[in-house]
PDB file of N, CA, C and O in Angstrom, chain B, residues numbered from 101:
ATOM      1  N   MET B 101      31.076  81.315 170.401  1.00  0.00           N
ATOM      2  CA  MET B 101      31.916  80.253 170.939  1.00  0.00           C
ATOM      3  C   MET B 101      33.241  80.241 170.178  1.00  0.00           C
ATOM      4  O   MET B 101      33.260  80.387 168.956  1.00  0.00           O
ATOM      5  N   THR B 102      34.311  80.073 170.877  1.00  0.00           N
ATOM      6  CA  THR B 102      35.617  79.946 170.234  1.00  0.00           C
ATOM      7  C   THR B 102      36.355  78.770 170.839  1.00  0.00           C
ATOM      8  O   THR B 102      36.031  78.313 171.935  1.00  0.00           O
ATOM      9  N   GLY B 103      37.322  78.299 170.135  1.00  0.00           N
ATOM     10  CA  GLY B 103      38.149  77.198 170.608  1.00  0.00           C
ATOM     11  C   GLY B 103      39.540  77.292 170.009  1.00  0.00           C
ATOM     12  O   GLY B 103      39.766  77.965 169.003  1.00  0.00           O
ATOM     13  N   LYS B 104      40.442  76.613 170.642  1.00  0.00           N
ATOM     14  CA  LYS B 104      41.815  76.621 170.144  1.00  0.00           C
ATOM     15  C   LYS B 104      42.396  75.225 170.307  1.00  0.00           C
ATOM     16  O   LYS B 104      42.323  74.627 171.380  1.00  0.00           O
ATOM     17  N   LEU B 105      42.968  74.723 169.239  1.00  0.00           N
ATOM     18  CA  LEU B 105      43.670  73.448 169.266  1.00  0.00           C
ATOM     19  C   LEU B 105      45.137  73.708 168.944  1.00  0.00           C
ATOM     20  O   LEU B 105      45.462  74.505 168.063  1.00  0.00           O
ATOM     21  N   THR B 106      45.997  73.038 169.656  1.00  0.00           N
ATOM     22  CA  THR B 106      47.426  73.141 169.384  1.00  0.00           C
ATOM     23  C   THR B 106      47.917  71.788 168.897  1.00  0.00           C
ATOM     24  O   THR B 106      47.812  70.785 169.604  1.00  0.00           O
ATOM     25  N   MET B 107      48.453  71.770 167.684  1.00  0.00           N
ATOM     26  CA  MET B 107      48.986  70.561 167.075  1.00  0.00           C
ATOM     27  C   MET B 107      50.504  70.590 167.240  1.00  0.00           C
ATOM     28  O   MET B 107      51.171  71.536 166.820  1.00  0.00           O
ATOM     29  N   LYS B 108      51.030  69.543 167.855  1.00  0.00           N
ATOM     30  CA  LYS B 108      52.485  69.428 168.006  1.00  0.00           C
ATOM     31  C   LYS B 108      52.930  68.108 167.401  1.00  0.00           C
ATOM     32  O   LYS B 108      52.240  67.094 167.497  1.00  0.00           O
ATOM     33  N   TYR B 109      54.096  68.146 166.778  1.00  0.00           N
ATOM     34  CA  TYR B 109      54.668  66.897 166.284  1.00  0.00           C
ATOM     35  C   TYR B 109      56.181  66.985 166.310  1.00  0.00           C
ATOM     36  O   TYR B 109      56.768  68.067 166.309  1.00  0.00           O
ATOM     37  N   TRP B 110      56.777  65.837 166.333  1.00  0.00           N
ATOM     38  CA  TRP B 110      58.221  65.711 166.434  1.00  0.00           C
ATOM     39  C   TRP B 110      58.656  64.599 165.494  1.00  0.00           C
ATOM     40  O   TRP B 110      58.037  63.536 165.455  1.00  0.00           O
ATOM     41  N   TRP B 111      59.706  64.841 164.747  1.00  0.00           N
ATOM     42  CA  TRP B 111      60.258  63.851 163.818  1.00  0.00           C
ATOM     43  C   TRP B 111      61.732  63.605 164.126  1.00  0.00           C
ATOM     44  O   TRP B 111      62.431  64.477 164.640  1.00  0.00           O
ATOM     45  N   GLN B 112      62.180  62.409 163.802  1.00  0.00           N
ATOM     46  CA  GLN B 112      63.606  62.105 163.730  1.00  0.00           C
ATOM     47  C   GLN B 112      63.811  61.147 162.580  1.00  0.00           C
ATOM     48  O   GLN B 112      62.955  60.310 162.293  1.00  0.00           O
ATOM     49  N   CYS B 113      64.940  61.272 161.929  1.00  0.00           N
ATOM     50  CA  CYS B 113      65.289  60.373 160.825  1.00  0.00           C
ATOM     51  C   CYS B 113      66.584  59.679 161.212  1.00  0.00           C
ATOM     52  O   CYS B 113      67.566  60.334 161.558  1.00  0.00           O
ATOM     53  N   GLU B 114      66.585  58.375 161.155  1.00  0.00           N
ATOM     54  CA  GLU B 114      67.697  57.598 161.680  1.00  0.00           C
ATOM     55  C   GLU B 114      69.050  57.924 161.059  1.00  0.00           C
ATOM     56  O   GLU B 114      70.082  57.698 161.691  1.00  0.00           O
ATOM     57  N   ASP B 115      69.070  58.439 159.857  1.00  0.00           N
ATOM     58  CA  ASP B 115      70.341  58.714 159.185  1.00  0.00           C
ATOM     59  C   ASP B 115      70.856  60.144 159.371  1.00  0.00           C
ATOM     60  O   ASP B 115      71.906  60.498 158.836  1.00  0.00           O
ATOM     61  N   PHE B 116      70.123  60.963 160.124  1.00  0.00           N
ATOM     62  CA  PHE B 116      70.492  62.371 160.255  1.00  0.00           C
ATOM     63  C   PHE B 116      70.391  62.847 161.706  1.00  0.00           C
ATOM     64  O   PHE B 116      69.426  62.540 162.407  1.00  0.00           O
ATOM     65  N   LYS B 117      71.392  63.593 162.138  1.00  0.00           N
ATOM     66  CA  LYS B 117      71.294  64.262 163.442  1.00  0.00           C
ATOM     67  C   LYS B 117      70.361  65.458 163.320  1.00  0.00           C
ATOM     68  O   LYS B 117      69.595  65.761 164.234  1.00  0.00           O
ATOM     69  N   ARG B 118      70.436  66.127 162.187  1.00  0.00           N
ATOM     70  CA  ARG B 118      69.573  67.273 161.889  1.00  0.00           C
ATOM     71  C   ARG B 118      68.882  66.995 160.556  1.00  0.00           C
ATOM     72  O   ARG B 118      69.541  66.698 159.560  1.00  0.00           O
ATOM     73  N   ILE B 119      67.573  67.092 160.541  1.00  0.00           N
ATOM     74  CA  ILE B 119      66.804  66.766 159.338  1.00  0.00           C
ATOM     75  C   ILE B 119      67.061  67.809 158.256  1.00  0.00           C
ATOM     76  O   ILE B 119      66.874  69.003 158.493  1.00  0.00           O
ATOM     77  N   PRO B 120      67.490  67.370 157.059  1.00  0.00           N
ATOM     78  CA  PRO B 120      67.724  68.309 155.955  1.00  0.00           C
ATOM     79  C   PRO B 120      66.424  68.993 155.516  1.00  0.00           C
ATOM     80  O   PRO B 120      65.336  68.436 155.661  1.00  0.00           O
ATOM     81  N   LYS B 121      66.558  70.189 154.987  1.00  0.00           N
ATOM     82  CA  LYS B 121      65.412  70.983 154.559  1.00  0.00           C
ATOM     83  C   LYS B 121      64.533  70.227 153.565  1.00  0.00           C
ATOM     84  O   LYS B 121      63.308  70.326 153.622  1.00  0.00           O
ATOM     85  N   GLU B 122      65.153  69.470 152.651  1.00  0.00           N
ATOM     86  CA  GLU B 122      64.383  68.714 151.660  1.00  0.00           C
ATOM     87  C   GLU B 122      63.392  67.757 152.332  1.00  0.00           C
ATOM     88  O   GLU B 122      62.248  67.628 151.897  1.00  0.00           O
ATOM     89  N   LEU B 123      63.847  67.094 153.392  1.00  0.00           N
ATOM     90  CA  LEU B 123      62.980  66.173 154.128  1.00  0.00           C
ATOM     91  C   LEU B 123      61.996  66.919 155.019  1.00  0.00           C
ATOM     92  O   LEU B 123      60.843  66.511 155.166  1.00  0.00           O
ATOM     93  N   GLU B 124      62.453  67.998 155.602  1.00  0.00           N
ATOM     94  CA  GLU B 124      61.624  68.774 156.534  1.00  0.00           C
ATOM     95  C   GLU B 124      60.306  69.205 155.886  1.00  0.00           C
ATOM     96  O   GLU B 124      59.244  69.091 156.499  1.00  0.00           O
ATOM     97  N   VAL B 125      60.373  69.690 154.666  1.00  0.00           N
ATOM     98  CA  VAL B 125      59.179  70.152 153.961  1.00  0.00           C
ATOM     99  C   VAL B 125      58.190  68.994 153.756  1.00  0.00           C
ATOM    100  O   VAL B 125      56.990  69.157 153.978  1.00  0.00           O
ATOM    101  N   ILE B 126      58.681  67.853 153.343  1.00  0.00           N
ATOM    102  CA  ILE B 126      57.829  66.689 153.105  1.00  0.00           C
ATOM    103  C   ILE B 126      57.247  66.167 154.420  1.00  0.00           C
ATOM    104  O   ILE B 126      56.067  65.819 154.482  1.00  0.00           O
ATOM    105  N   LEU B 127      58.066  66.112 155.461  1.00  0.00           N
ATOM    106  CA  LEU B 127      57.601  65.605 156.752  1.00  0.00           C
ATOM    107  C   LEU B 127      56.561  66.526 157.390  1.00  0.00           C
ATOM    108  O   LEU B 127      55.642  66.056 158.060  1.00  0.00           O
ATOM    109  N   HIS B 128      56.703  67.818 157.187  1.00  0.00           N
ATOM    110  CA  HIS B 128      55.725  68.782 157.710  1.00  0.00           C
ATOM    111  C   HIS B 128      54.345  68.468 157.135  1.00  0.00           C
ATOM    112  O   HIS B 128      53.366  68.387 157.877  1.00  0.00           O
ATOM    113  N   LYS B 129      54.264  68.294 155.823  1.00  0.00           N
ATOM    114  CA  LYS B 129      52.993  67.995 155.152  1.00  0.00           C
ATOM    115  C   LYS B 129      52.472  66.619 155.563  1.00  0.00           C
ATOM    116  O   LYS B 129      51.278  66.461 155.817  1.00  0.00           O
ATOM    117  N   ALA B 130      53.352  65.630 155.630  1.00  0.00           N
ATOM    118  CA  ALA B 130      52.946  64.278 156.015  1.00  0.00           C
ATOM    119  C   ALA B 130      52.368  64.260 157.424  1.00  0.00           C
ATOM    120  O   ALA B 130      51.369  63.588 157.682  1.00  0.00           O
ATOM    121  N   ALA B 131      53.000  65.006 158.344  1.00  0.00           N
ATOM    122  CA  ALA B 131      52.505  65.069 159.719  1.00  0.00           C
ATOM    123  C   ALA B 131      51.127  65.703 159.768  1.00  0.00           C
ATOM    124  O   ALA B 131      50.225  65.170 160.415  1.00  0.00           O
ATOM    125  N   GLN B 132      50.950  66.822 159.101  1.00  0.00           N
ATOM    126  CA  GLN B 132      49.657  67.494 159.124  1.00  0.00           C
ATOM    127  C   GLN B 132      48.553  66.601 158.544  1.00  0.00           C
ATOM    128  O   GLN B 132      47.461  66.523 159.106  1.00  0.00           O
ATOM    129  N   ASP B 133      48.832  65.941 157.445  1.00  0.00           N
ATOM    130  CA  ASP B 133      47.835  65.060 156.827  1.00  0.00           C
ATOM    131  C   ASP B 133      47.454  63.917 157.767  1.00  0.00           C
ATOM    132  O   ASP B 133      46.273  63.622 157.951  1.00  0.00           O
ATOM    133  N   ARG B 134      48.458  63.281 158.356  1.00  0.00           N
ATOM    134  CA  ARG B 134      48.212  62.138 159.249  1.00  0.00           C
ATOM    135  C   ARG B 134      47.474  62.576 160.514  1.00  0.00           C
ATOM    136  O   ARG B 134      46.536  61.910 160.951  1.00  0.00           O
ATOM    137  N   ILE B 135      47.897  63.688 161.096  1.00  0.00           N
ATOM    138  CA  ILE B 135      47.272  64.173 162.322  1.00  0.00           C
ATOM    139  C   ILE B 135      45.798  64.496 162.088  1.00  0.00           C
ATOM    140  O   ILE B 135      44.948  64.107 162.888  1.00  0.00           O
ATOM    141  N   MET B 136      45.491  65.191 161.018  1.00  0.00           N
ATOM    142  CA  MET B 136      44.097  65.544 160.749  1.00  0.00           C
ATOM    143  C   MET B 136      43.257  64.294 160.462  1.00  0.00           C
ATOM    144  O   MET B 136      42.103  64.215 160.884  1.00  0.00           O
ATOM    145  N   GLU B 137      43.822  63.333 159.756  1.00  0.00           N
ATOM    146  CA  GLU B 137      43.118  62.078 159.484  1.00  0.00           C
ATOM    147  C   GLU B 137      42.765  61.371 160.792  1.00  0.00           C
ATOM    148  O   GLU B 137      41.622  60.963 160.996  1.00  0.00           O
ATOM    149  N   LYS B 138      43.751  61.231 161.674  1.00  0.00           N
ATOM    150  CA  LYS B 138      43.531  60.516 162.936  1.00  0.00           C
ATOM    151  C   LYS B 138      42.659  61.325 163.903  1.00  0.00           C
ATOM    152  O   LYS B 138      41.875  60.741 164.652  1.00  0.00           O
ATOM    153  N   PHE B 139      42.782  62.648 163.900  1.00  0.00           N
ATOM    154  CA  PHE B 139      41.959  63.500 164.766  1.00  0.00           C
ATOM    155  C   PHE B 139      40.484  63.346 164.394  1.00  0.00           C
ATOM    156  O   PHE B 139      39.627  63.280 165.275  1.00  0.00           O
ATOM    157  N   ARG B 140      40.185  63.290 163.106  1.00  0.00           N
ATOM    158  CA  ARG B 140      38.803  63.085 162.655  1.00  0.00           C
ATOM    159  C   ARG B 140      38.249  61.740 163.124  1.00  0.00           C
ATOM    160  O   ARG B 140      37.040  61.581 163.290  1.00  0.00           O
ATOM    161  N   GLU B 141      39.145  60.776 163.334  1.00  0.00           N
ATOM    162  CA  GLU B 141      38.738  59.456 163.832  1.00  0.00           C
ATOM    163  C   GLU B 141      38.644  59.427 165.361  1.00  0.00           C
ATOM    164  O   GLU B 141      38.268  58.410 165.943  1.00  0.00           O
ATOM    165  N   GLY B 142      38.987  60.546 166.009  1.00  0.00           N
ATOM    166  CA  GLY B 142      38.856  60.637 167.461  1.00  0.00           C
ATOM    167  C   GLY B 142      40.143  60.514 168.256  1.00  0.00           C
ATOM    168  O   GLY B 142      40.110  60.543 169.487  1.00  0.00           O
ATOM    169  N   TYR B 143      41.257  60.379 167.592  1.00  0.00           N
ATOM    170  CA  TYR B 143      42.544  60.275 168.292  1.00  0.00           C
ATOM    171  C   TYR B 143      43.092  61.659 168.619  1.00  0.00           C
ATOM    172  O   TYR B 143      42.859  62.614 167.878  1.00  0.00           O
ATOM    173  N   VAL B 144      43.821  61.766 169.728  1.00  0.00           N
ATOM    174  CA  VAL B 144      44.443  63.043 170.099  1.00  0.00           C
ATOM    175  C   VAL B 144      45.967  62.930 170.194  1.00  0.00           C
ATOM    176  O   VAL B 144      46.641  63.913 170.502  1.00  0.00           O
ATOM    177  N   SER B 145      46.512  61.747 169.933  1.00  0.00           N
ATOM    178  CA  SER B 145      47.963  61.570 169.885  1.00  0.00           C
ATOM    179  C   SER B 145      48.259  60.273 169.135  1.00  0.00           C
ATOM    180  O   SER B 145      47.381  59.430 168.951  1.00  0.00           O
ATOM    181  N   GLY B 146      49.497  60.135 168.713  1.00  0.00           N
ATOM    182  CA  GLY B 146      49.878  58.914 168.014  1.00  0.00           C
ATOM    183  C   GLY B 146      51.277  58.982 167.438  1.00  0.00           C
ATOM    184  O   GLY B 146      51.994  59.971 167.593  1.00  0.00           O
ATOM    185  N   GLU B 147      51.638  57.913 166.778  1.00  0.00           N
ATOM    186  CA  GLU B 147      52.964  57.801 166.172  1.00  0.00           C
ATOM    187  C   GLU B 147      52.933  58.276 164.728  1.00  0.00           C
ATOM    188  O   GLU B 147      51.889  58.283 164.076  1.00  0.00           O
ATOM    189  N   LEU B 148      54.097  58.668 164.252  1.00  0.00           N
ATOM    190  CA  LEU B 148      54.294  59.034 162.851  1.00  0.00           C
ATOM    191  C   LEU B 148      55.394  58.150 162.283  1.00  0.00           C
ATOM    192  O   LEU B 148      56.366  57.844 162.973  1.00  0.00           O
ATOM    193  N   PHE B 149      55.248  57.743 161.044  1.00  0.00           N
ATOM    194  CA  PHE B 149      56.301  56.983 160.388  1.00  0.00           C
ATOM    195  C   PHE B 149      56.181  57.167 158.886  1.00  0.00           C
ATOM    196  O   PHE B 149      55.099  57.026 158.315  1.00  0.00           O
ATOM    197  N   GLU B 150      57.283  57.479 158.263  1.00  0.00           N
ATOM    198  CA  GLU B 150      57.324  57.668 156.808  1.00  0.00           C
ATOM    199  C   GLU B 150      58.652  57.171 156.260  1.00  0.00           C
ATOM    200  O   GLU B 150      59.697  57.315 156.894  1.00  0.00           O
ATOM    201  N   TYR B 151      58.594  56.583 155.070  1.00  0.00           N
ATOM    202  CA  TYR B 151      59.779  56.341 154.253  1.00  0.00           C
ATOM    203  C   TYR B 151      59.722  57.384 153.146  1.00  0.00           C
ATOM    204  O   TYR B 151      58.771  57.405 152.365  1.00  0.00           O
ATOM    205  N   ILE B 152      60.725  58.244 153.070  1.00  0.00           N
ATOM    206  CA  ILE B 152      60.760  59.303 152.073  1.00  0.00           C
ATOM    207  C   ILE B 152      61.847  58.959 151.062  1.00  0.00           C
ATOM    208  O   ILE B 152      63.017  58.817 151.416  1.00  0.00           O
ATOM    209  N   ASN B 153      61.454  58.829 149.820  1.00  0.00           N
ATOM    210  CA  ASN B 153      62.390  58.422 148.777  1.00  0.00           C
ATOM    211  C   ASN B 153      62.748  59.610 147.893  1.00  0.00           C
ATOM    212  O   ASN B 153      62.215  59.760 146.794  1.00  0.00           O
ATOM    213  N   ILE B 154      63.656  60.454 148.384  1.00  0.00           N
ATOM    214  CA  ILE B 154      64.145  61.601 147.616  1.00  0.00           C
ATOM    215  C   ILE B 154      65.669  61.622 147.687  1.00  0.00           C
ATOM    216  O   ILE B 154      66.275  61.046 148.591  1.00  0.00           O
ATOM    217  N   ASP B 155      66.265  62.291 146.723  1.00  0.00           N
ATOM    218  CA  ASP B 155      67.716  62.457 146.731  1.00  0.00           C
ATOM    219  C   ASP B 155      68.091  63.647 147.602  1.00  0.00           C
ATOM    220  O   ASP B 155      67.450  64.697 147.558  1.00  0.00           O
ATOM    221  N   ILE B 156      69.132  63.462 148.386  1.00  0.00           N
ATOM    222  CA  ILE B 156      69.662  64.532 149.218  1.00  0.00           C
ATOM    223  C   ILE B 156      71.135  64.687 148.856  1.00  0.00           C
ATOM    224  O   ILE B 156      71.913  63.735 148.906  1.00  0.00           O
ATOM    225  N   LYS B 157      71.487  65.895 148.495  1.00  0.00           N
ATOM    226  CA  LYS B 157      72.840  66.176 148.021  1.00  0.00           C
ATOM    227  C   LYS B 157      73.895  65.635 148.997  1.00  0.00           C
ATOM    228  O   LYS B 157      73.853  65.900 150.199  1.00  0.00           O
ATOM    229  N   GLY B 158      74.830  64.877 148.444  1.00  0.00           N
ATOM    230  CA  GLY B 158      75.940  64.354 149.222  1.00  0.00           C
ATOM    231  C   GLY B 158      75.627  63.099 150.016  1.00  0.00           C
ATOM    232  O   GLY B 158      76.478  62.615 150.762  1.00  0.00           O
ATOM    233  N   ARG B 159      74.422  62.563 149.871  1.00  0.00           N
ATOM    234  CA  ARG B 159      74.039  61.352 150.617  1.00  0.00           C
ATOM    235  C   ARG B 159      73.485  60.313 149.654  1.00  0.00           C
ATOM    236  O   ARG B 159      72.791  60.653 148.695  1.00  0.00           O
ATOM    237  N   LYS B 160      73.792  59.052 149.910  1.00  0.00           N
ATOM    238  CA  LYS B 160      73.253  57.962 149.099  1.00  0.00           C
ATOM    239  C   LYS B 160      71.904  57.548 149.686  1.00  0.00           C
ATOM    240  O   LYS B 160      71.818  57.136 150.842  1.00  0.00           O
ATOM    241  N   THR B 161      70.863  57.663 148.880  1.00  0.00           N
ATOM    242  CA  THR B 161      69.516  57.336 149.335  1.00  0.00           C
ATOM    243  C   THR B 161      69.379  55.826 149.544  1.00  0.00           C
ATOM    244  O   THR B 161      69.696  55.054 148.639  1.00  0.00           O
ATOM    245  N   PRO B 162      68.911  55.390 150.720  1.00  0.00           N
ATOM    246  CA  PRO B 162      68.677  53.956 150.938  1.00  0.00           C
ATOM    247  C   PRO B 162      67.628  53.429 149.947  1.00  0.00           C
ATOM    248  O   PRO B 162      66.780  54.186 149.476  1.00  0.00           O
ATOM    249  N   VAL B 163      67.692  52.163 149.644  1.00  0.00           N
ATOM    250  CA  VAL B 163      66.773  51.548 148.686  1.00  0.00           C
ATOM    251  C   VAL B 163      65.324  51.801 149.079  1.00  0.00           C
ATOM    252  O   VAL B 163      64.504  52.142 148.227  1.00  0.00           O
ATOM    253  N   GLU B 164      64.999  51.638 150.362  1.00  0.00           N
ATOM    254  CA  GLU B 164      63.614  51.819 150.811  1.00  0.00           C
ATOM    255  C   GLU B 164      63.277  53.279 151.106  1.00  0.00           C
ATOM    256  O   GLU B 164      62.125  53.588 151.410  1.00  0.00           O
ATOM    257  N   GLY B 165      64.239  54.168 151.025  1.00  0.00           N
ATOM    258  CA  GLY B 165      64.029  55.589 151.321  1.00  0.00           C
ATOM    259  C   GLY B 165      64.529  55.925 152.721  1.00  0.00           C
ATOM    260  O   GLY B 165      64.990  55.054 153.459  1.00  0.00           O
ATOM    261  N   TRP B 166      64.430  57.193 153.067  1.00  0.00           N
ATOM    262  CA  TRP B 166      64.862  57.665 154.380  1.00  0.00           C
ATOM    263  C   TRP B 166      63.778  57.332 155.401  1.00  0.00           C
ATOM    264  O   TRP B 166      62.634  57.760 155.251  1.00  0.00           O
ATOM    265  N   ALA B 167      64.130  56.572 156.438  1.00  0.00           N
ATOM    266  CA  ALA B 167      63.161  56.178 157.460  1.00  0.00           C
ATOM    267  C   ALA B 167      63.080  57.270 158.520  1.00  0.00           C
ATOM    268  O   ALA B 167      64.076  57.609 159.159  1.00  0.00           O
ATOM    269  N   CYS B 168      61.884  57.813 158.695  1.00  0.00           N
ATOM    270  CA  CYS B 168      61.661  58.863 159.688  1.00  0.00           C
ATOM    271  C   CYS B 168      60.474  58.472 160.553  1.00  0.00           C
ATOM    272  O   CYS B 168      59.462  57.974 160.061  1.00  0.00           O
ATOM    273  N   SER B 169      60.619  58.707 161.852  1.00  0.00           N
ATOM    274  CA  SER B 169      59.531  58.383 162.765  1.00  0.00           C
ATOM    275  C   SER B 169      59.354  59.526 163.752  1.00  0.00           C
ATOM    276  O   SER B 169      60.221  60.389 163.891  1.00  0.00           O
ATOM    277  N   GLY B 170      58.224  59.513 164.428  1.00  0.00           N
ATOM    278  CA  GLY B 170      57.977  60.583 165.380  1.00  0.00           C
ATOM    279  C   GLY B 170      56.693  60.371 166.155  1.00  0.00           C
ATOM    280  O   GLY B 170      56.151  59.267 166.214  1.00  0.00           O
ATOM    281  N   TRP B 171      56.219  61.460 166.750  1.00  0.00           N
ATOM    282  CA  TRP B 171      55.068  61.444 167.616  1.00  0.00           C
ATOM    283  C   TRP B 171      54.281  62.715 167.434  1.00  0.00           C
ATOM    284  O   TRP B 171      54.857  63.744 167.080  1.00  0.00           O
ATOM    285  N   TRP B 172      52.992  62.680 167.663  1.00  0.00           N
ATOM    286  CA  TRP B 172      52.157  63.879 167.550  1.00  0.00           C
ATOM    287  C   TRP B 172      51.131  63.912 168.677  1.00  0.00           C
ATOM    288  O   TRP B 172      50.798  62.882 169.263  1.00  0.00           O
ATOM    289  N   ASP B 173      50.635  65.117 168.971  1.00  0.00           N
ATOM    290  CA  ASP B 173      49.487  65.245 169.850  1.00  0.00           C
ATOM    291  C   ASP B 173      48.766  66.560 169.576  1.00  0.00           C
ATOM    292  O   ASP B 173      49.334  67.507 169.031  1.00  0.00           O
ATOM    293  N   ILE B 174      47.509  66.584 169.968  1.00  0.00           N
ATOM    294  CA  ILE B 174      46.671  67.783 169.853  1.00  0.00           C
ATOM    295  C   ILE B 174      46.094  68.055 171.225  1.00  0.00           C
ATOM    296  O   ILE B 174      45.581  67.161 171.898  1.00  0.00           O
ATOM    297  N   LYS B 175      46.191  69.323 171.623  1.00  0.00           N
ATOM    298  CA  LYS B 175      45.618  69.727 172.915  1.00  0.00           C
ATOM    299  C   LYS B 175      44.756  70.942 172.725  1.00  0.00           C
ATOM    300  O   LYS B 175      44.178  71.446 173.689  1.00  0.00           O
TER     301      LYS B 175
END
């Protein structure tokens, strides 16, 4: 028996048109962790939301961190 699952996710950060690499790496891991957690609970789609508190060259980090949100699904 074989099976295939496709995990898709999408992020946007309100302060950026294009997500900087520093955030991209963190968001990739955060999405995978959240998706697997929720998939084990029986969900196949849902929202993503993270506040990431890191410094990004040339930008002033908001007090609460960079707000990023998105969506995921597994098929």
